[in-house]
C-alpha positions in Angstrom: 30.5 20.1 -59.4 30.2 16.3 -59.2 26.5 16.1 -58.5 24.3 16.0 -61.6 22.3 19.1 -62.2 18.8 18.6 -63.5 17.9 21.4 -65.7 14.5 22.2 -67.1 15.2 24.1 -70.4 12.6 26.2 -72.3 14.0 26.1 -75.9 12.6 25.4 -79.4 16.1 24.6 -80.9 17.4 21.1 -80.5 20.8 22.3 -81.7 20.9 25.1 -79.2 20.1 22.6 -76.4 23.0 20.4 -77.4 25.3 23.3 -77.6 24.3 24.5 -74.2 24.9 21.1 -72.6 28.3 20.8 -74.2 29.3 24.3 -72.9 28.1 23.6 -69.4 30.0 20.4 -69.3 33.1 22.3 -70.5 32.5 24.7 -67.6 32.7 21.7 -65.2 29.0 21.1 -64.6 27.5 17.6 -64.7 24.1 18.3 -66.3 21.0 16.4 -67.4 18.8 18.7 -69.5 15.2 18.2 -70.4 13.9 20.5 -73.1 10.3 21.7 -73.5 8.8 24.0 -76.1 5.2 24.7 -74.9 3.4 25.9 -71.8 1.8 22.6 -71.3 5.0 20.6 -71.5 6.7 23.1 -69.2 4.0 22.9 -66.5 3.8 19.1 -66.6 7.6 18.7 -66.2 7.7 21.4 -63.5 5.1 19.5 -61.5 6.2 15.9 -62.1 10.0 16.3 -62.1 12.7 17.2 -59.6 14.8 20.1 -60.8 17.7 22.1 -59.8 17.2 25.2 -62.0 15.2 26.5 -64.9 16.9 28.0 -68.1 14.6 29.8 -70.6 15.0 31.4 -74.0 13.1 34.7 -74.1 11.0 34.1 -77.2 9.7 30.9 -78.7 7.1 30.5 -81.5 4.5 29.0 -79.1 5.8 30.1 -75.7 8.1 32.6 -74.0 10.1 33.3 -70.8 7.5 35.6 -69.2 4.8 33.0 -69.5 7.1 30.3 -68.1 8.0 32.6 -65.2 4.3 33.1 -64.5 3.7 29.3 -64.4 6.7 28.9 -62.0 5.4 31.6 -59.7 1.9 30.1 -59.8 3.3 26.8 -58.6 5.4 28.6 -55.9 8.6 27.2 -57.3 11.7 28.4 -55.6 14.0 27.2 -58.4 16.5 29.6 -59.8 15.0 31.0 -63.1 17.7 32.3 -65.6 16.7 33.8 -68.9 19.1 33.3 -71.9 18.5 35.7 -74.7 19.9 38.6 -76.7 16.7 40.4 -77.5 15.6 41.7 -74.1 15.3 45.4 -73.4 16.5 46.8 -70.1 12.9 47.8 -69.2 11.7 44.2 -69.8 14.6 42.8 -67.8 13.6 44.9 -64.8 10.0 43.8 -65.1 11.1 40.1 -65.2 13.5 40.4 -62.3 10.7 41.9 -60.2 8.4 39.1 -61.4 10.9 36.5 -60.0 13.6 35.9 -62.6 17.1 35.6 -61.0 19.4 36.7 -63.9 19.7 37.5 -67.6 22.5 35.9 -69.7 23.3 36.9 -73.3 22.9 34.0 -75.6 26.3 32.5 -76.3 27.9 34.1 -73.2 28.6 30.7 -71.6 31.6 31.9 -69.7 29.2 34.1 -67.6 26.5 31.5 -67.5 28.4 28.8 -65.5 29.3 31.2 -62.7 25.7 32.5 -62.6 24.4 29.0 -62.3 26.8 28.2 -59.5 26.0 31.4 -57.7 22.2 30.8 -57.9 22.6 27.3 -56.7 24.6 28.5 -53.7 22.0 31.1 -52.9 19.3 28.4 -53.1 21.2 26.3 -50.7 21.8 29.1 -48.3 18.1 30.2 -48.6 17.0 26.6 -47.8 19.3 26.5 -44.8 18.0 29.9 -43.6 14.4 28.7 -43.9 15.4 25.5 -42.1 16.9 27.4 -39.4 13.9 29.6 -39.0 11.6 26.6 -39.0 13.7 25.0 -36.4 13.6 28.2 -34.3 9.8 28.4 -34.7 9.6 24.7 -33.6 11.8 25.2 -30.6 9.9 28.3 -29.6 6.6 26.4 -29.9 8.1 23.5 -27.9 9.3 25.9 -25.1 6.0 27.7 -25.1 3.9 24.5 -25.0 6.3 22.5 -22.8 4.7 20.6 -19.9 7.5 21.8 -17.7 8.5 25.3 -16.6 11.2 26.9 -18.7 13.1 30.1 -17.6 15.9 31.9 -19.3 18.1 34.5 -17.4 20.8 36.9 -18.5 24.4 36.3 -17.4 23.7 37.8 -14.0 20.7 35.6 -13.3 18.0 38.1 -14.1 14.9 36.6 -15.8 14.5 37.4 -19.5 11.9 34.8 -20.3 9.4 32.4 -18.6 7.0 30.1 -20.6 3.3 29.8 -20.0 3.6 26.6 -17.9 5.6 28.5 -15.3 2.8 31.1 -15.1 0.2 28.2 -14.8 2.1 26.3 -12.1 3.1 29.2 -9.9 0.2 31.6 -10.6 2.7 34.3 -11.2 2.5 36.4 -14.4 5.4 36.9 -16.8 5.6 40.6 -16.2 5.8 40.1 -12.5 9.1 38.2 -12.7 11.0 39.5 -15.7 14.1 41.3 -14.5 14.0 39.5 -11.2 16.1 36.7 -9.8 14.4 33.3 -10.3 13.1 31.5 -7.2 15.9 28.8 -7.3 18.5 31.6 -6.9 16.6 33.8 -4.5 13.5 32.0 -3.2 12.7 31.9 0.5 12.9 28.1 0.4 16.4 27.9 -1.1 19.2 27.7 1.4 22.4 29.6 1.1 24.3 26.4 0.6 22.0 25.3 -2.2 22.3 28.7 -3.9 26.1 28.6 -3.7 26.1 25.1 -5.2 24.0 26.3 -8.1 26.4 29.1 -8.9 29.5 27.0 -8.4 28.2 24.5 -10.9 27.2 27.0 -13.7 30.4 29.1 -13.2 32.3 25.9 -13.9 30.3 25.2 -17.0 28.3 22.4 -15.4 24.7 21.7 -15.1 23.1 21.7 -11.5 20.3 19.4 -10.7 18.2 19.1 -7.5 14.9 19.2 -5.8 13.5 22.0 -3.7 10.2 23.1 -2.2 8.7 26.2 -3.8 5.6 28.3 -3.1 2.8 29.3 -5.5 1.4 32.8 -5.5 -1.5 31.6 -3.4 0.9 30.4 -0.7 0.5 26.7 -1.5 3.8 24.7 -1.2 4.9 22.3 -4.0 8.0 20.3 -4.9 10.0 20.8 -8.1 12.8 18.9 -9.8 15.1 21.7 -11.2 17.9 21.8 -13.7 20.1 25.0 -14.1 22.3 24.9 -17.2 24.8 27.6 -18.3 24.7 29.0 -21.9 28.0 30.4 -23.1 29.0 32.3 -26.2 31.8 31.4 -28.7 34.3 33.0 -26.3 33.2 30.9 -23.4 31.5 33.9 -21.6 28.4 33.0 -19.6 25.5 34.8 -21.4 22.4 33.1 -20.0 21.1 30.4 -17.6 18.5 27.9 -18.9 16.3 26.7 -16.0 13.8 23.9 -16.4 11.5 22.9 -13.5 9.1 19.9 -13.2 6.4 19.8 -10.6 7.0 16.6 -8.7 4.6 17.2 -5.8 2.4 14.2 -6.7 5.5 11.9 -6.9 6.9 13.2 -3.6 3.5 12.7 -1.9 3.2 9.2 -3.4 6.8 8.4 -2.3 6.0 9.7 1.2 2.8 7.7 1.3 4.5 4.5 0.3 7.3 5.2 2.7 4.8 5.6 5.6 2.8 2.6 4.5 6.0 0.6 4.5 7.5 1.9 7.7 4.7 3.3 10.0 1.6 1.8 11.7 -1.5 3.3 10.1 -3.5 3.3 13.3 -1.1 4.9 15.8 1.3 6.6 13.4 4.2 4.9 15.2 7.1 3.1 13.4 6.3 -0.5 12.6 8.4 -3.5 13.3 10.6 -3.1 10.2 11.5 0.5 11.0 12.0 -0.2 14.7 14.4 -3.0 13.8 16.3 -0.6 11.5 16.5 2.0 14.2 17.6 -0.6 16.7 20.4 -1.6 14.3 21.5 2.1 13.9 21.5 2.4 17.7 23.7 -0.7 18.1 26.2 0.8 15.6 26.2 4.2 17.2 26.1 3.4 21.0 28.0 1.0 23.3 25.0 0.2 25.5 21.5 -0.2 24.1 18.4 -1.6 25.8 15.2 -2.9 24.1 11.9 -3.2 25.8 8.8 -4.9 24.3 5.4 -4.1 25.9 2.3 -6.1 25.5 -1.2 -5.1 26.8 -2.7 -7.7 29.1 -6.1 -9.1 28.2 -6.3 -6.9 25.1 -8.0 -9.7 23.3 -10.9 -9.6 25.8 -11.5 -6.0 25.1 -11.7 -6.7 21.4 -14.0 -9.6 22.0 -16.3 -7.9 24.6 -16.5 -4.4 23.3 -15.6 -4.7 19.6 -12.6 -4.0 17.4 -13.3 -0.3 17.2 -12.9 0.0 21.0 -9.7 -2.0 20.7 -8.4 0.4 18.1 -9.2 3.4 20.2 -7.4 1.8 23.2 -4.3 1.2 21.1 -4.2 4.8 20.0 -4.6 6.0 23.6 -2.0 3.5 24.8 0.5 4.7 22.2 0.0 8.3 23.4 0.6 7.3 27.0 3.8 5.6 26.0 5.1 8.6 24.1 4.3 11.0 26.9 6.1 9.0 29.5 9.3 8.4 27.5 12.3 10.5 26.7 12.2 12.1 23.3 15.5 10.4 22.4 13.9 6.9 22.8 12.5 5.2 19.7 9.0 3.7 20.1 7.0 1.6 17.6 4.0 -0.7 17.3 5.4 -4.0 16.2 2.2 -6.1 16.2 -1.4 -6.2 17.3 -1.1 -4.9 20.9 2.7 -5.1 21.2 5.0 -2.1 21.3 8.8 -1.8 21.3 11.0 0.9 22.9 14.7 1.4 21.9 16.9 3.1 24.6 20.4 4.2 23.6 23.4 5.3 25.7 22.2 3.5 28.8 24.7 4.0 31.6 23.4 1.5 34.1 20.6 -1.1 34.5 18.9 1.0 37.0 18.1 3.5 34.3 16.3 0.8 32.3 14.3 -0.2 35.4 13.2 3.4 35.9 12.0 3.5 32.4 9.9 0.4 32.6 8.5 1.5 36.0 7.4 4.8 34.4 5.7 2.8 31.6 3.9 0.6 34.2 2.8 3.6 36.1 1.5 5.2 32.9 -1.0 2.3 32.6 -2.1 2.4 36.2 -4.9 4.9 35.5 -8.0 3.7 33.6 -8.8 4.5 30.0 -12.0 6.3 29.3 -13.5 5.2 26.0 -17.0 6.2 25.0 -18.1 6.2 28.7 -16.4 2.8 29.4 -13.7 2.9 32.1 -11.1 0.3 31.2 -8.2 -0.8 33.4 -5.5 -2.3 31.3 -2.2 -3.5 32.6 0.9 -4.3 30.6 3.7 -6.9 30.6 7.2 -6.0 29.5 10.3 -7.8 28.5 13.8 -6.2 28.5 17.1 -7.1 26.9 20.4 -5.3 27.0 23.3 -5.0 24.5 26.1 -6.1 24.6 25.3 -8.6 27.5 22.4 -10.4 25.6 23.7 -9.9 22.1 24.5 -7.3 19.5 22.1 -8.2 16.7 18.8 -6.4 16.4 16.8 -9.6 15.5 18.3 -11.6 18.4 17.6 -8.7 20.8 13.9 -8.6 19.6 13.6 -12.3 20.1 15.1 -12.0 23.7 12.8 -9.2 24.7 9.7 -11.0 23.5 10.8 -14.1 25.4 11.2 -12.1 28.5 7.8 -10.4 27.9 6.0 -13.8 27.5 7.5 -14.9 30.8 6.3 -11.7 32.5 2.8 -12.6 31.3 3.1 -16.2 32.6 4.2 -14.8 36.0 1.0 -13.0 36.6 1.1 -10.0 34.2 1.3 -6.3 35.1 5.1 -6.6 35.5 8.4 -6.9 33.7 11.2 -9.4 33.3 14.8 -9.1 32.1 16.0 -11.6 29.5 17.8 -14.8 30.7 19.4 -17.2 28.2 17.0 -20.1 29.1 14.0 -18.0 28.1 14.6 -18.7 24.4 14.1 -22.4 25.0 10.5 -21.7 25.9 10.0 -19.7 22.8 11.5 -22.4 20.7 9.3 -25.0 22.3 6.3 -22.8 21.4 7.4 -22.7 17.8 7.8 -26.5 17.8 4.3 -26.8 19.3 2.9 -24.6 16.6 4.5 -26.7 13.9 3.1 -29.9 15.4 -0.3 -28.3 15.7 -0.4 -27.4 12.0 0.0 -31.1 11.2 -2.2 -32.5 13.9 -5.3 -32.4 11.8 -3.9 -34.2 8.8 -2.2 -36.8 11.1 -5.5 -37.4 12.9 -4.0 -36.7 16.3 -7.0 -34.7 17.5 -10.0 -36.4 19.1 -13.2 -35.4 20.9 -14.1 -36.5 24.4 -17.7 -36.2 25.7 -18.9 -35.2 29.1 -22.5 -36.1 30.0 -25.1 -33.5 30.9 -27.7 -34.8 33.3 -31.3 -34.0 34.2 -31.1 -34.0 38.0 -34.7 -35.0 38.8 -34.6 -38.1 36.5 -31.0 -38.9 36.1 -31.5 -38.9 32.3 -28.5 -38.2 30.1 -29.9 -35.2 28.1 -26.7 -34.2 26.4 -23.0 -34.0 26.3 -20.3 -31.4 25.8 -17.7 -32.2 23.1 -14.2 -31.3 24.4 -11.2 -31.5 22.2 -8.1 -33.4 23.1 -4.7 -33.7 21.4 -3.0 -37.1 21.5 0.5 -36.5 20.4 2.5 -39.5 19.4 5.6 -38.3 21.4 4.3 -36.0 24.0 1.1 -37.9 24.9 -2.0 -36.1 25.9 -1.6 -32.3 25.4 -4.3 -30.4 27.4 -6.5 -27.8 25.5 -5.2 -24.9 27.6 -1.7 -25.5 26.0 -2.8 -25.5 22.4 -6.2 -23.7 22.1 -4.7 -20.3 22.8 -2.0 -21.0 20.3 -4.5 -22.1 17.7 -6.4 -18.9 18.2 -3.3 -16.8 17.9 -2.3 -18.5 14.7 -5.7 -18.7 13.1 -5.7 -22.5 13.1 -8.7 -22.4 15.3 -11.0 -22.0 12.3 -10.0 -25.2 10.6 -9.8 -27.0 13.9 -13.3 -25.7 14.8 -14.7 -27.0 11.5 -13.3 -30.4 12.3 -14.8 -30.3 15.8 -18.3 -29.5 14.4 -18.2 -32.2 11.7 -16.9 -34.8 14.2 -19.5 -33.9 16.8 -22.3 -34.2 14.2 -21.0 -37.6 13.0 -20.9 -38.7 16.7 -24.6 -37.5 17.1 -25.6 -39.8 14.3 -23.9 -42.8 15.9 -25.3 -42.0 19.4 -28.8 -41.5 18.2 -28.6 -44.9 16.3 -27.4 -46.5 19.6 -30.4 -45.5 21.7 -29.6 -42.0 22.8 -32.6 -40.7 20.9 -33.0 -37.3 22.3 -29.4 -36.6 23.1 -27.8 -33.3 22.1 -24.1 -32.4 21.8 -22.8 -29.0 22.7 -19.7 -27.6 20.9 -17.7 -24.5 21.8 -16.8 -22.0 19.0 -14.3 -19.2 19.3 -14.8 -15.6 18.2 -12.4 -16.2 15.3 -14.8 -18.8 13.9 -17.7 -16.5 14.1 -15.9 -13.5 12.6 -14.4 -15.6 9.8 -17.9 -15.6 8.4 -17.6 -19.3 7.4 -19.2 -20.8 10.5 -22.7 -20.9 9.3 -21.9 -22.8 6.1 -19.7 -25.2 8.1 -22.6 -25.9 10.5 -25.2 -26.2 7.6 -23.1 -28.7 5.7 -22.4 -30.8 8.8 -26.2 -30.9 9.7 -27.1 -32.0 6.1 -24.2 -34.5 5.8 -25.0 -36.4 9.0 -28.8 -35.8 9.0 -28.8 -34.1 12.4 -32.3 -33.5 13.8 -33.3 -30.0 14.9 -32.2 -29.1 18.4 -29.6 -31.8 18.6 -26.6 -29.6 18.0 -25.9 -26.8 20.5 -23.3 -24.1 19.7 -21.8 -22.5 22.8 -20.3 -19.0 22.7 -18.7 -17.0 25.5 -20.5 -13.9 26.7 -17.5 -11.8 25.6 -18.5 -12.6 22.0 -22.0 -11.4 22.7 -20.9 -8.2 24.3 -19.1 -7.2 21.2 -22.6 -6.9 19.6 -21.2 -6.9 16.1 -23.6 -7.4 13.2 -21.4 -10.3 12.1 -22.1 -12.0 15.4 -25.8 -11.3 15.4 -26.2 -12.5 11.8 -24.2 -15.7 12.4 -26.2 -16.6 15.5 -29.6 -15.9 14.0 -28.6 -17.9 10.8 -27.6 -20.9 12.9 -30.9 -20.6 15.0 -32.8 -20.7 11.7 -31.0 -23.9 10.9 -32.4 -25.5 14.0 -29.3 -25.2 16.1 -29.7 -24.3 19.7 -27.5 -21.6 21.2 -25.9 -21.4 24.6 -24.1 -18.8 26.6 -21.0 -20.4 28.0 -19.2 -19.4 31.3 -22.0 -17.0 32.2 -21.1 -14.6 34.9 -17.3 -14.4 34.3 -17.4 -11.4 31.9 -19.5 -8.3 31.4 -22.9 -9.9 32.1 -25.8 -8.1 30.6 -29.5 -8.8 30.3 -29.5 -6.8 27.0 -27.6 -9.3 25.0 -29.6 -12.2 26.4 -32.7 -10.5 24.9 -30.9 -9.4 21.7 -29.6 -12.8 20.7 -31.7 -16.0 20.1 -30.2 -18.0 23.0 -31.9 -21.2 24.3 -29.4 -22.2 27.1 -27.4 -20.5 29.8 -24.4 -22.2 31.4 -23.3 -21.1 34.8 -19.6 -21.2 35.1 -17.9 -23.6 37.5 -16.3 -20.7 39.4 -19.7 -20.0 41.0 -20.5 -23.7 41.8 -17.2 -24.9 43.4 -17.9 -23.2 46.9 -21.6 -24.1 47.1 -23.4 -24.2 49.4 -20.9 -22.7 52.0 -20.3 -19.5 50.1 -23.3 -17.1 50.6 -22.0 -14.8 47.9 -21.9 -17.6 45.3 -25.2 -19.0 46.4 -26.9 -15.5 46.0 -25.4 -15.1 42.5 -26.4 -18.6 41.4 -29.9 -18.0 42.7 -30.0 -14.7 40.7 -28.7 -16.4 37.5 -31.3 -19.2 37.8 -34.2 -16.7 38.4 -33.0 -14.5 35.6 -32.5 -17.3 33.1 -35.9 -19.0 33.8 -37.7 -15.6 33.5 -36.2 -15.4 30.0 -37.3 -18.9 29.2 -33.8 -20.2 29.0 -32.7 -23.7 30.1 -30.0 -23.6 32.8 -26.9 -25.8 32.8 -24.6 -25.7 35.9 -20.9 -26.6 35.1 -18.4 -28.0 37.6 -20.8 -30.1 39.6 -18.5 -32.3 41.7 -20.3 -33.1 45.1 -23.6 -34.3 46.4 -24.0 -31.0 48.0 -23.7 -29.3 44.7 -26.4 -31.6 43.2 -28.8 -31.1 46.2 -28.4 -27.3 46.1 -29.0 -27.0 42.4 -31.8 -29.6 42.2 -33.7 -27.8 45.0 -33.6 -24.6 43.0 -34.8 -26.3 39.8 -31.6 -26.1 37.8 -32.5 -27.8 34.6 -29.2 -29.6 33.8 -26.0 -30.5 35.6 -22.5 -31.2 34.2 -19.4 -32.2 36.2 -17.1 -34.9 37.5 -19.7 -35.9 40.1 -21.3 -37.8 37.3 -18.5 -38.5 34.8 -15.3 -36.9 33.5 -15.0 -36.3 29.7 -14.6 -39.6 28.0 -14.1 -41.2 24.6 -17.1 -41.8 22.4 -16.8 -45.6 22.7 -17.0 -45.3 26.5 -19.9 -42.9 26.3 -21.9 -45.4 24.2 -21.9 -47.8 27.2 -23.4 -45.2 29.7 -26.8 -45.6 31.2 -29.1 -43.0 32.8 -28.4 -42.1 36.4 -31.7 -43.4 37.9 
């Protein structure tokens, strides 16, 4: 043996110790011997040293082998203990062997000692290996028993021999109920024949099978598991067992499904979103020779949101999506691609007439009113259609084409449809260019305010002015508000533009007051987006302070559609501005869902009659009756009345006779620049 053996020797003779070492070396053992003579020395060395075996003489003057053996047993030593002596009776030898001694060797019988030492060292090694194997087995068993995944072991035919506690915990099925049975992955109701065959094919070929399947707990609840089935073979390669491990992945699957739905489906309607519809359109283009795409937009949906509130709008969208699904073939793909816009993918179209039939079915589906919380709403749609391969074979291009055709259908009067034509994209591109210009218009100072006088008819006094925005583009010249205000509202730019209007109007007020228009007020229109952005009150407050605007000099105009929404945001904003000394006006009164309730609910000071009711006065008896009613109603509520669109002497006479408080229109002056307004005089 090459390794040095560390021997603890109980011996009182130094000569015997040296002789023993010499003989052991002759026998081929590399030894390092430490000799002790007393119990104290023996115990100290036993505790502090690292030994391979103990050799002990039977009798020493102050110590002996039985005492040494007792000390070794006390310290739970597993070292081989060999006694070397010629004076031990057979009876004593048996007692010592029972007490833990491993062998007796006659003193001087070195030929027998070396093999005895080698034998005992081999047995120690084997004993340690067995103990190690047993410890490993215990550890493995505990690991399987305490595993956070289900462990199952079958025999070679797939019958269960073992399931761990986690299996019982997850399934609710007791161990005794399943032992001897086929496991669920091999015989469950949720495992297909193909999957079962794939498992057996893999394990019979000595391979592991992995997969996911839906299982069922004892209480009937379904859950998902990630499963591994591995073969166990004996030394002859015969399949003896299957090791099955299963992890509950229900939460992961539910999370993946949730993330997939969030990424691909509209939360409100449950329909595919734009990204998923684009993907399905792409699949249809690869699979079919002829594909049509229809985009559908609800006409005047924005007014529903503004007049009745966003919750009504959401309910309308859900009901609209159901109507679309009910009137379409199940083979067609439908999705919600933006606010009130839907898309329909039609595959395997044989002729254009089929597409027209589909769009007419969709138009008919929206002919009946929607009943939402007792409100009967008539909502029409505008649709755009494009066909592959005539209009292109790329999903993004087809979407662009369909939306261009849809916008043209809206411009043509709504409640209809248009097929795509190549020149339509030019209009869409122009709109994108206009949007890009508008985003830079503020910083380039291309926007300006014009002011239209508001007159007291009995005195001709200029009581106020309405601030009207204009866009002076360096290349396109004057761009009218109806071309860019809707675009600003769609893109959200109206909030920053609206802030600029309020600040500029307040600055103009300061100049006009300093120039002699002491009691003049300026009216500014605000959009629903400004109110709902929840920044409007701070914008107004800061402008009033910055330009030292007197109370009552700034009038904020809102349309009655904003009021009809009756949201807490609207009410809070209007009351806050009223508390700041701002007067509030209802603009375009009579054009929407007029209601006395909101006139009482909100702190209004002014009511503006829309020009649509003024233009045919006094000839139109209907308009005359409506204007009389509005004047009477407004005055009864203590409101000041402004008539818009006054353009003739007859208009003036009719309104003055009925005590209309203020008049505004081209009869007096068109909107004008501030510098020109400063030169005006009262109409006396």
